[in-house]
C-alpha positions, 0 to 999 in steps of 0.5 A, a space after each residue: 198830747 205832745 207836752 204831755 209826752 215832753 213832761 213824762 221825757 222830762 221825768 225820765 219814767 223809767 229811771 222813776 222805777 228805780 228810785 222806787 226800788 230803792 225804797 223798797 229795798 230800804 223797808 226790807 233792810 229794815 225789817 218792815 215786811 217781817 212778822 210784826 209780832 217778832 220785829 217790832 216794838 208795842 208801838 210800831 206793833 199797832 201802827 203795822 197792824 193798823 195801817 201797814 201798806 199806808 206807810 209804803 204808799 207814802 214814802 213811794 210817793 215821795 221818791 217818785 216826787 224827790 226823783 222827779 223833781 231832781 230830774 226835771 230840774 237838771 234838764 232845767 240847769 242843763 237846757 244852755 248845754 241840751 241846746 248843743 249836745 241834744 237839742 232834741 229834749 223838750 226845753 231846747 226843742 222849745 215844747 216845754 219852756 224853762 219856767 214850766 218846767 221849773 214849777 213843774 219840778 217844785 211841785 214833785 219836790 214838793 210833793 216828796 218831802 210832804 208825803 215823806 212829812 206825812 209819814 215822820 219827822 225822820 223822813 222828811 228829814 231825809 226827803 228834805 235832804 235828798 232834794 238839797 242833794 239834788 240842787 247842788 248837784 244840779 246847779 253846782 257840782 254836775 261837772 265836777 270830777 269828783 264831788 259831781 259823782 259822789 253828789 249825786 251817788 249821795 242822793 241814791 244813798 239818802 233815797 235808801 234810808 228813805 225806805 230804811 225809815 219806815 222804822 226809825 229806830 233801823 236808820 241808826 243799825 243800817 245807815 253805812 249800807 247807803 255808802 253802797 249805792 253811793 259807789 255804785 252811782 258814782 261809779 255810774 256818773 263817772 262813765 256817763 262822761 263820756 255819753 256825747 263825745 266818747 270816753 276813756 277806757 281808763 275810766 271805763 276800768 275804774 267804774 269797773 273796779 267800782 262795780 265789784 266793790 259793790 257787788 262784793 258788798 253785798 255778797 259779804 252781808 248776805 254771808 253775814 245774814 245766812 242768805 247767800 244763795 238766793 242773794 246770788 240768782 240776783 247777783 249774777 243776773 245784776 252783774 250781767 246786765 251792768 257788766 255785758 255793756 260795759 265791756 263792749 264800751 271798754 272794747 270800743 268807747 263810743 258814745 253810743 256804746 257807753 249810753 248803753 252802759 249807762 242805761 244797763 247800770 241806771 236799770 240794773 239798779 232794781 237788780 241790786 235792790 232785789 239782792 238787798 231784800 234777798 239779802 236781808 231774807 226778804 225773798 218776796 219782796 226782792 221778787 216784787 221788786 224783780 216785777 218792777 224791772 220788765 216794767 223799767 225796761 219797757 219805760 226806757 223804750 220809749 223815754 230816755 234813760 240818761 
């Protein structure tokens, strides 16, 4: 039982739920949940009518595999550092060996790419790109001041596009939206640098500025799509969830406060994804995404987010 819990701790279950929210938001952006007779070509219409949930399930399984693989191997590459800074984690504590964790992460990566490939080659290419970005971050760029946060953000941006790839024709229309999660996750990654030893107020303020840019981008899109009122409900909740712990961290930038700001920022991704869906007029999907929030919060109480 202890080993099973150890493997679950490696996966960061609360974070995995946010990755699922990314993909669902991408599907909403693509228009997949609209009435097929108005929004799909003839071939896509047949696909949706016959197997509406199958593509959703395949891409959800894919993102679970990819995120889990990336976060597990992150701990593999960090084993020596964690032995000094976080010896209670599964690998440095000796609960899970590095070899077993590496195999575990590799299995998840395989599941992620294989599930995406069962749907389409475009989805599989995106899944493979996510895996490569995860490995580059874990092995090479994690501690780079600029490229590390950008690389981590790219993983999330591509994950959003993995959801959009449920209708491949929409990738060319909305690829640029991946820039928003890139900015958001880059800001969280920068803030997290002070999670162990404390951080800089300037860095925290800069992270807050990037948060405002993200919110402004979603507001602009919601206005463009004519869905600003419903989107504001989710955006206000999103803003509260990210700025409240961030402000406390700015007032006292010690490790525990920064850790809470990072945790809030990661889990708040669910509300940001709900805002995406709402901005595109898919309010029922937005509500479903929000239902994932208490699931992620409960899991975060049992398993570490960072």
